[in-house]
Structures are given as C-alpha cells and as structure tokens.
C-alpha positions as CSV (number, residue, x, y, z in Angstrom):
1,X,-7.3,31.3,5.8
2,X,-6.0,29.8,2.6
3,X,-3.0,29.1,-0.1
4,X,-3.6,28.1,-3.7
5,X,-4.2,25.0,-4.8
6,X,-3.7,23.7,-8.4
7,X,-6.9,24.1,-10.8
8,X,-8.1,20.2,-11.8
9,X,-7.5,19.5,-15.6
10,X,-8.4,16.1,-15.8
11,X,-9.5,14.5,-18.6
12,X,-12.4,11.7,-18.4
13,X,-11.0,8.1,-19.4
14,X,-7.4,9.0,-19.5
15,X,-4.3,8.8,-17.4
16,X,-4.2,11.6,-14.3
17,X,-1.0,13.3,-15.1
18,X,2.1,12.1,-12.9
19,X,5.4,13.2,-12.0
20,X,8.1,11.6,-14.1
21,X,5.9,10.9,-16.9
22,X,8.4,12.2,-19.6
23,X,11.4,10.7,-17.5
24,X,13.6,9.1,-20.2
25,X,16.4,5.5,-19.4
26,X,18.9,4.2,-21.1
27,X,18.7,0.8,-22.5
28,X,21.3,-1.5,-22.8
29,X,21.1,-2.1,-26.1
30,X,21.3,1.9,-26.9
31,X,19.3,4.5,-26.8
32,X,17.0,5.7,-24.3
33,X,13.4,5.6,-23.6
34,X,10.5,6.7,-21.6
35,X,9.9,5.1,-18.4
36,X,7.6,3.1,-18.0
37,X,7.0,2.4,-14.0
38,X,4.3,-0.6,-13.6
39,X,5.7,-0.8,-9.9
40,X,2.6,1.0,-8.4
41,X,1.9,-1.8,-5.8
42,X,5.5,-0.6,-4.3
43,X,5.0,3.2,-4.9
44,X,3.0,5.6,-7.1
45,X,4.3,8.3,-8.5
46,X,2.8,11.8,-7.5
47,X,0.1,13.2,-9.0
48,X,1.2,16.5,-10.6
49,X,-1.7,18.1,-9.1
50,X,-0.5,17.3,-5.2
51,X,2.9,18.2,-6.5
52,X,1.7,21.5,-7.6
53,X,-0.5,22.2,-4.2
54,X,2.4,21.6,-2.2
55,X,4.8,23.8,-4.4
56,X,1.8,26.6,-3.8
57,X,1.6,26.0,-0.5
58,X,5.2,25.8,0.6
59,X,6.4,29.7,0.7
60,X,4.0,29.8,3.6
61,X,5.2,27.2,5.5
62,X,5.3,27.3,9.2
63,X,5.0,25.1,12.9
64,X,1.5,23.5,13.2
65,X,0.2,24.0,16.6
66,X,2.7,26.0,18.2
67,X,2.9,29.4,16.9
68,X,0.8,32.6,17.1
69,X,2.2,34.2,13.8
70,X,0.0,34.5,10.6
71,X,1.9,31.4,8.8
72,X,2.1,29.5,11.6
73,X,-1.6,29.7,12.7
74,X,-2.2,29.5,8.6
75,X,-0.1,26.1,8.9
76,X,-2.5,24.7,11.8
77,X,-5.7,25.7,9.9
78,X,-4.4,23.7,6.8
79,X,-3.2,20.4,8.4
80,X,-6.1,20.2,10.4
81,X,-8.4,21.0,7.5
82,X,-6.6,18.3,5.7
83,X,-7.6,15.8,8.7
84,X,-10.9,16.7,7.6
85,X,-10.6,15.9,3.9
86,X,-9.0,12.6,5.0
87,X,-11.8,11.9,7.0
88,X,-14.6,12.8,4.1
89,X,-12.7,10.6,1.4
90,X,-12.8,7.6,3.8
91,X,-16.3,7.8,5.2
92,X,-15.8,8.6,8.8
93,X,-18.5,8.4,11.2
94,X,-19.2,11.5,13.3
95,X,-17.2,9.9,16.6
96,X,-14.3,8.8,14.1
97,X,-10.7,10.5,14.5
98,X,-7.7,10.7,12.1
99,X,-4.3,9.9,13.4
100,X,-1.4,11.3,11.2
101,X,1.6,8.8,10.6
102,X,4.6,7.7,8.6
103,X,2.7,4.8,6.5
104,X,0.5,1.8,6.8
105,X,3.4,-0.1,8.6
106,X,3.4,2.7,11.4
107,X,-0.4,3.2,11.7
108,X,-0.6,-1.0,12.5
109,X,2.0,-0.9,15.0
110,X,0.4,2.1,16.4
111,X,-3.1,0.9,16.9
112,X,-1.0,-2.9,18.0
113,X,0.4,-0.4,20.5
114,X,-3.1,0.6,21.5
115,X,-4.5,-2.9,22.5
116,X,-6.2,-3.5,25.4
117,X,-4.9,-6.1,27.5
118,X,-5.6,-9.5,26.6
119,X,-7.0,-8.6,23.2
120,X,-6.3,-11.5,20.8
121,X,-5.5,-11.1,17.4
122,X,-6.6,-12.9,14.3
123,X,-4.8,-12.7,10.9
124,X,-4.5,-14.7,7.9
125,X,-1.4,-15.8,6.8
126,X,-1.9,-13.9,3.5
127,X,-1.2,-10.5,4.5
128,X,1.7,-8.2,3.6
129,X,4.5,-7.9,6.0
130,X,2.9,-4.1,7.3
131,X,-0.5,-6.1,9.0
132,X,1.3,-9.8,9.4
133,X,4.0,-8.6,12.5
134,X,3.1,-5.7,14.2
135,X,0.8,-7.8,17.1
136,X,3.9,-9.3,18.7
137,X,2.8,-8.5,22.6
138,X,-1.2,-9.9,21.4
139,X,-2.4,-13.6,21.5
140,X,-2.4,-14.2,17.9
141,X,-4.2,-16.5,15.7
142,X,-3.2,-17.1,12.2
143,X,-5.2,-18.2,9.6
144,X,-4.2,-20.5,7.0
145,X,-4.8,-18.7,3.4
146,X,-8.1,-19.2,1.8
147,X,-8.9,-20.7,-2.0
148,X,-12.3,-18.8,-2.2
149,X,-13.9,-15.3,-0.6
150,X,-16.3,-17.7,0.9
151,X,-13.5,-19.7,2.9
152,X,-12.3,-16.5,4.6
153,X,-15.3,-15.6,5.8
154,X,-16.1,-19.4,7.1
155,X,-12.3,-19.5,8.4
156,X,-12.7,-16.3,10.4
157,X,-16.4,-17.6,11.6
158,X,-14.9,-20.7,12.8
159,X,-11.7,-19.1,14.7
160,X,-14.1,-16.3,16.1
161,X,-16.3,-18.5,17.9
162,X,-13.5,-21.0,19.5
163,X,-12.0,-17.8,21.2
164,X,-12.7,-16.4,24.6
165,X,-15.9,-14.7,24.2
166,X,-15.0,-12.1,27.3
167,X,-11.7,-10.8,26.1
168,X,-11.2,-8.0,23.6
169,X,-10.2,-9.2,19.7
170,X,-9.1,-7.6,16.7
171,X,-9.0,-8.9,13.3
172,X,-6.7,-7.9,10.5
173,X,-7.6,-8.1,7.0
174,X,-6.1,-6.5,3.8
175,X,-9.2,-5.0,1.4
176,X,-6.9,-6.0,-1.6
177,X,-3.5,-8.1,-2.2
178,X,-0.5,-7.2,-2.8
179,X,0.9,-10.0,-4.6
180,X,-2.6,-11.0,-6.5
181,X,-4.6,-7.8,-6.2
182,X,-7.2,-10.0,-5.6
183,X,-10.0,-8.0,-3.7
184,X,-11.3,-9.4,-0.2
185,X,-14.6,-9.5,1.4
186,X,-14.1,-7.1,3.8
187,X,-18.0,-6.2,4.7
188,X,-18.7,-9.8,5.5
189,X,-15.5,-10.7,7.4
190,X,-16.3,-7.3,9.1
191,X,-20.1,-8.5,10.0
192,X,-18.9,-11.7,11.5
193,X,-16.1,-10.0,13.4
194,X,-18.3,-7.6,14.5
195,X,-21.3,-10.8,15.1
196,X,-18.7,-12.9,17.4
197,X,-17.7,-9.7,19.8
198,X,-14.9,-8.3,18.0
199,X,-13.4,-5.4,15.8
200,X,-11.5,-4.9,12.7
201,X,-8.8,-3.4,10.9
202,X,-8.6,-2.6,7.1
203,X,-5.4,-2.6,5.7
204,X,-6.1,-0.4,2.6
205,X,-3.1,0.2,1.5
206,X,-3.9,-1.5,-1.7
207,X,-7.2,-0.4,-1.7
208,X,-7.5,2.9,-1.2
209,X,-5.5,4.0,-4.6
210,X,-7.1,1.8,-6.3
211,X,-11.4,1.8,-5.1
212,X,-13.1,4.2,-3.0
213,X,-13.2,3.1,0.8
214,X,-16.0,4.2,3.0
215,X,-15.4,3.0,6.5
216,X,-19.2,3.2,7.2
217,X,-20.2,1.5,4.6
218,X,-18.0,-1.3,5.5
219,X,-18.9,-1.3,9.2
220,X,-14.7,-1.7,9.7
221,X,-13.7,-0.2,12.9
222,X,-10.0,1.2,11.2
223,X,-8.3,2.2,8.1
224,X,-4.7,2.4,7.5
225,X,-3.1,3.4,4.2
226,X,-0.1,5.4,3.1
227,X,0.7,8.3,1.1
228,X,3.1,6.8,-1.0
229,X,1.0,4.4,-2.3
230,X,-2.0,7.0,-3.2
231,X,-0.1,9.3,-5.5
232,X,1.6,11.0,-2.4
233,X,5.4,11.6,-1.5
234,X,6.7,9.2,0.5
235,X,6.7,9.5,4.6
236,X,3.2,9.8,5.4
237,X,0.0,7.4,6.4
238,X,-3.3,7.6,8.1
239,X,-5.3,5.5,10.8
240,X,-8.6,6.6,10.7
241,X,-11.6,5.2,13.0
242,X,-12.5,4.5,16.6
243,X,-11.1,6.8,19.2
244,X,-11.8,4.6,22.2
245,X,-8.7,2.5,22.4
246,X,-6.4,4.9,20.9
247,X,-7.2,7.0,23.7
248,X,-7.5,5.1,26.4
249,X,-3.6,4.0,25.6
250,X,-0.3,5.6,26.1
251,X,0.8,7.6,23.5
252,X,2.7,5.9,20.7
253,X,5.5,8.4,21.0
254,X,6.2,10.1,24.2
255,X,7.0,14.6,23.8
256,X,5.9,17.6,22.8
257,X,2.0,17.7,20.8
258,X,1.2,14.2,22.6
259,X,0.9,16.0,26.3
260,X,-0.6,18.6,27.8
261,X,0.8,19.7,30.7
262,X,3.7,18.5,32.4
263,X,5.2,19.6,35.9
264,X,8.2,18.5,38.3
265,X,6.9,16.8,41.4
266,X,8.4,17.2,44.3
267,X,10.2,14.0,44.4
268,X,12.2,15.3,41.7
269,X,9.4,13.1,38.8
270,X,7.6,14.4,36.5
271,X,3.7,14.0,36.1
272,X,2.5,14.3,32.4
273,X,-1.3,14.7,30.9
274,X,-1.7,13.6,28.2
275,X,-3.9,14.9,25.5
276,X,-7.4,13.2,25.3
277,X,-7.9,12.3,21.9
278,X,-6.2,10.4,19.4
279,X,-3.9,13.1,18.1
280,X,-2.1,12.1,21.3
281,X,-0.2,9.5,19.3
282,X,0.7,12.5,17.0
283,X,3.5,13.8,19.1
284,X,6.5,15.8,17.8
285,X,6.3,18.2,15.2
286,X,4.1,17.3,12.3
287,X,4.9,16.2,8.7
288,X,2.7,19.2,7.1
289,X,3.7,18.5,3.8
290,X,3.1,14.9,3.9
291,X,-0.3,15.4,5.8
292,X,-1.7,17.9,2.9
293,X,-0.3,15.6,0.1
294,X,-2.2,13.1,1.7
295,X,-5.4,15.8,1.5
296,X,-4.6,17.0,-2.1
297,X,-4.2,13.6,-3.6
298,X,-7.4,12.7,-1.7
299,X,-9.4,15.7,-3.0
300,X,-7.6,15.0,-6.9
301,X,-9.2,11.4,-6.9
302,X,-12.4,12.8,-5.7
303,X,-12.7,15.7,-8.3
304,X,-11.2,13.6,-11.0
305,X,-14.2,10.9,-10.6
306,X,-13.2,8.0,-8.2
307,X,-15.8,5.4,-10.6
308,X,-14.4,6.4,-13.7
309,X,-10.7,6.1,-12.6
310,X,-12.1,2.7,-11.3
311,X,-13.4,1.8,-14.9
312,X,-10.5,2.7,-16.8
313,X,-8.1,0.9,-14.3
314,X,-10.1,-2.1,-15.1
315,X,-10.0,-2.0,-18.5
316,X,-6.7,-1.7,-18.5
317,X,-6.5,-4.6,-15.5
318,X,-8.3,-6.7,-18.8
319,X,-6.1,-6.1,-21.0
320,X,-3.2,-7.3,-18.9
321,X,-4.9,-10.3,-18.1
322,X,-5.9,-11.0,-21.8
323,X,-2.5,-9.9,-22.9
324,X,-0.6,-12.7,-20.3
325,X,-3.2,-15.3,-20.5
326,X,-2.1,-15.4,-24.4
327,X,1.4,-16.5,-23.4
328,X,1.4,-19.8,-22.3
329,X,4.6,-20.3,-20.4
330,X,2.9,-17.3,-18.1
331,X,1.5,-18.5,-15.0
332,X,-0.3,-15.5,-13.2
333,X,-0.9,-16.4,-9.4
334,X,-4.1,-16.3,-8.2
335,X,-6.1,-17.1,-4.4
336,X,-9.6,-16.7,-5.5
337,X,-9.5,-18.1,-9.0
338,X,-8.9,-16.5,-12.5
339,X,-11.9,-14.4,-12.7
340,X,-11.7,-12.8,-9.1
341,X,-12.0,-9.3,-8.8
342,X,-9.0,-7.2,-8.8
343,X,-7.0,-4.2,-8.8
344,X,-4.6,-2.8,-10.9
345,X,-1.9,-5.5,-9.4
346,X,-1.0,-8.8,-10.7
347,X,2.1,-11.2,-10.3
348,X,3.4,-14.1,-12.4
349,X,6.0,-16.6,-13.2
350,X,7.4,-17.3,-16.4
351,X,8.3,-21.0,-17.2
352,X,12.3,-21.2,-18.0
353,X,12.8,-17.9,-16.4
354,X,14.5,-16.9,-12.6
355,X,12.2,-13.5,-11.8
356,X,15.2,-11.5,-11.0
357,X,16.3,-12.2,-14.8
358,X,12.9,-11.5,-16.0
359,X,12.3,-8.1,-14.3
360,X,16.0,-7.5,-14.9
361,X,16.0,-7.6,-18.7
362,X,12.2,-5.6,-19.0
363,X,14.0,-3.2,-17.0
364,X,17.7,-3.0,-19.2
365,X,16.1,-3.7,-22.7
366,X,12.9,-2.2,-22.7
367,X,12.9,0.5,-19.9
368,X,10.1,-0.8,-17.7
369,X,10.2,-0.8,-14.3
370,X,8.1,-3.8,-12.0
371,X,8.7,-5.7,-9.1
372,X,10.3,-9.4,-8.8
373,X,10.4,-11.5,-5.7
374,X,8.3,-11.7,-2.2
375,X,6.7,-8.5,-2.2
376,X,7.2,-8.3,1.6
377,X,4.4,-11.5,2.0
378,X,6.6,-14.1,2.2
379,X,3.7,-16.6,3.5
380,X,1.5,-15.5,0.7
381,X,4.4,-16.4,-2.4
382,X,4.8,-19.3,-1.0
383,X,1.5,-20.4,-0.6
384,X,0.8,-19.8,-4.5
385,X,4.3,-20.9,-5.6
386,X,3.7,-24.1,-4.1
387,X,7.8,-24.4,-3.0
388,X,10.0,-22.6,-0.6
389,X,11.6,-19.1,-2.5
390,X,15.5,-18.5,-3.1
391,X,16.8,-15.4,-1.9
392,X,15.1,-12.5,-3.4
393,X,18.5,-10.9,-4.4
394,X,19.8,-13.8,-6.3
395,X,19.8,-13.5,-9.7
396,X,20.6,-15.8,-12.7
397,X,19.2,-19.7,-13.8
398,X,16.6,-21.7,-11.9
399,X,17.7,-23.9,-9.1
400,X,18.5,-27.4,-11.2
401,X,16.4,-29.4,-8.4
402,X,13.6,-27.0,-9.5
403,X,13.4,-27.7,-12.4
404,X,12.7,-24.3,-14.9
405,X,9.9,-23.3,-12.6
406,X,11.0,-19.3,-11.3
407,X,11.0,-19.4,-7.5
408,X,10.1,-16.0,-6.9
409,X,7.6,-13.9,-8.9
410,X,7.3,-10.9,-10.9
411,X,4.4,-8.0,-9.9
412,X,3.1,-5.5,-12.0
413,X,1.1,-3.1,-11.2
414,X,-0.5,0.1,-12.1
415,X,-3.5,3.0,-11.6
416,X,-4.4,6.3,-12.4
417,X,-1.6,7.9,-14.2
418,X,-0.5,4.5,-16.2
419,X,-1.0,5.0,-19.7
420,X,-2.2,2.8,-22.2
421,X,1.5,2.5,-24.5
422,X,3.0,1.4,-21.1
423,X,0.6,-1.5,-20.8
424,X,1.0,-2.7,-24.3
425,X,4.8,-1.8,-24.2
426,X,5.3,-4.7,-21.5
427,X,3.1,-7.1,-23.0
428,X,5.3,-6.7,-25.7
429,X,8.3,-7.1,-24.0
430,X,7.1,-10.0,-21.9
431,X,6.1,-11.6,-25.4
432,X,9.7,-11.1,-27.1
433,X,11.7,-12.0,-23.8
434,X,9.2,-15.6,-23.6
435,X,9.5,-15.9,-27.3
436,X,13.2,-15.1,-28.6
437,X,15.0,-14.7,-25.1
438,X,17.0,-11.5,-23.3
439,X,19.6,-9.8,-25.5
440,X,22.1,-9.9,-22.4
441,X,23.3,-12.1,-19.5
442,X,22.9,-11.1,-16.1
443,X,24.7,-11.1,-13.1
444,X,23.9,-9.8,-9.4
445,X,25.9,-6.7,-8.2
446,X,24.9,-5.5,-4.6
447,X,21.9,-7.4,-4.2
448,X,20.5,-6.4,-7.5
449,X,20.2,-8.2,-10.8
450,X,21.8,-6.1,-13.5
451,X,22.8,-6.7,-17.0
452,X,27.1,-8.0,-17.0
453,X,28.4,-5.4,-19.1
454,X,31.9,-7.5,-19.2
455,X,30.2,-10.3,-21.1
456,X,29.1,-10.6,-24.7
457,X,25.9,-10.0,-25.9
458,X,23.2,-13.5,-26.0
C-alpha cells in the first residue's frame, strides 16, 4: 500500500523550498517586504516537500490500528512505515523503539514518568526548560554551567562518581544549545555516563534539524526531538531508544491503543493488560498527519544530502558571526568561546538597546522575525548575561540601575530554508539600527513590544 509523494526538486547549495517563502508583511515605515523568518530555533517553516507529501496523503486519511477498511489499513501501514523511517534517520539500533509524542517536552516528560524507582537524574543548568524541568519526581542534581566542553565532561564525571553506584541514574543533555547554538560533547558525555553505570538521553530539538544524529554512533540511550523544529507542522514529536524502562513503566496515558485487553472483575473492578512494547505510551487515536510529516521531513533532509545542508548552514553561520563582529556594540553570547562550533542559532545583546525594542524594530521596520527574551532557558541566559533579567515582555528603555545594558537577549536562528538575502538584510538592519537608531518609538501592548503609532516618528 502506498500514497503519492512529492518528487525531490532540490538544488545543491541553495535553500530548500519552504512554506511562507513568498509571504509579504507590512512595514511601519510604509510599503511591504518579503518576510525574513529568522526564528528557526522556535519553529522552523515547514518544507514545501513535506506539505506536498501530507497533501497527497490527505484523501487517503483513515483510522490507524482501528479499522479493517482499505484506507484504515493504508493509514496504519503509513504510520508504521513512518516509525521505521524515523528509526533509520536516527540510526537506531535493532532493539531500539520509536515512540511518537506531541513534542520534545512531551517526550522528556514521558521518559520522566517511566524512570525506575529511586532513579537519580543529572542535568546541567544550561538546558532548555523542556529538559530541565520534567524530573520533579526523581532525585535531581543540577550541574553548574561549564565554560568548556572538557569542563562539561569533567563536571559530569565528578557528579556521577559521587552518586550511589547501585541505583539507576539518568543524564539529560542537549545536543545543541537553543540559546547559543553551541554543540555539546555528546559522545564524551555518553561515555562518562556509561562508565558510571548511568544512562543518557539526548535533547536533540536543536541538533536534529541542523546536524545528522546517530543514536548508535553517539552511544546515547534515548533521543528526543520535535517535528516543528524539523521542518514539519506543529503537534508531533519523537522519543527513540531503549525500550526496557518504557515497557516496564505504567502507560503514560491510559486508554485505547495502550491496552491489549480490558475485562470487568467479579468485584466490579477492571483488569487491564497493557501492550508489551514502548507503543503502550501512544494511547488514543494517533496523530497520523503529524507522524507522517516528521517522516517526510526526515526523507527530504536525507535526500537533499544532509552533509551539504550542514556545509551551507555553516557558511551562513560564518557570515552572521563575521557581520556581527563588525558591529562593536554587539556582543554574541557564548559558553564555550567565540570559536566554538555551533548550528545556526546565535544570541546577542546590543549596547544601549533594550532587547524587546531592538527585536520589535527589526520586525516593524525591516520585516525580520527574530526572538528576544530568555528563550525558555532562564538559568542559562542569566549565567550568560551575568545579571537578573527583566520581565521577558517588558518594553522600553533599559533599567537605569543597569546602565545601557540589555537585560534580555536577542536570538537569530536559521537553517535549510534560509535564503542568503535574509541574512544580508538582517546584518544590514543591525548596522542601521545601531548606527542611526529606530525610526519609531515602541510600547508594550498585551505583552508584546509594538510600534507606538500614536507617537511621532523619531
């Protein structure tokens, strides 16, 4: 059984076609401009190839694992084939299993719910909240932010050496920072974890869209990522890896699909026999569209030549770093140093500017979408800025007590769908704003920083 898929039509060393590439947005200064989406770290645009594949499947939509009809059987086959596609994309081992979830956050909360009793969890304070916060029912050791990759490994080894060696333990670490884009020494951290009898889960939300991820090569126990950062639509995610903890745990959600047999007891209660695979955590009617879109994105990236996509992205990274380095008022944030390898994610502050004001000006006056604030990684951003940040929604002049220093950060992020022109427009806008200032004043409206259309231009 099969459904039509879009033909690959991808030019080497050019951006992959994405939805929204021709969308125009109005400028507060008048006229409109093609929108420059430079917030890939939050959500990347869907690949046109993915959207076309999903549209081709849509007429064949049917229930999954539920029906005897042709469309139900086709949808079930598509769903399970997608599972195999994701497993291949991640380099899963033969015994690994792929569980479909709603997001990276959902995946890590699922793993947290499956931890064996008495499990110790070790996590750096530099993690995104999705991997920092789910471990509330475990014994958690939060590790200080390292300043080199070697220090990261040494810090983990020291913490693991001091733990109870007889109980289960889990290390959670990011592959690429959602704040700085810096690559973490995943293979070395995995070796340290295993040397001390611990397991390791990789938060690949920012790594998987920018860099090949191979579970077997990295020797990690689990990988989690989100479809909406991998050029697929919202609402789907993956947890892939070892099955034993997941199979031994109670289902994450109770309901149809997780259960094999349900029967009433003589005393009026209910007996349940759960499925014996990790899919016991996929209760309810599955998000077949979301699952298929992830698989379609995995195929599209693979067929485009992931290594070539990485090479092109690194050219963009180099251009952005060199461009920002030419503006003395701009400071790019980094844990491991300015020359640390990173994916297409960079955060920075601008002397004399409030971050919300600066980001709003990029949008309103240049049609450029970036993000400002704390990026759901509050401890890390505080460490990098060296001060308590302001409310992420606050707009206006910097606090006088902090001088002219921005108290939050601005993040620019890009990937396989980013045209060179968007990077050049961004760098040109930064130079103009720093040199000449915004042409409008800005105010807070419903938590957002927007142009004050009632005020005179500045």
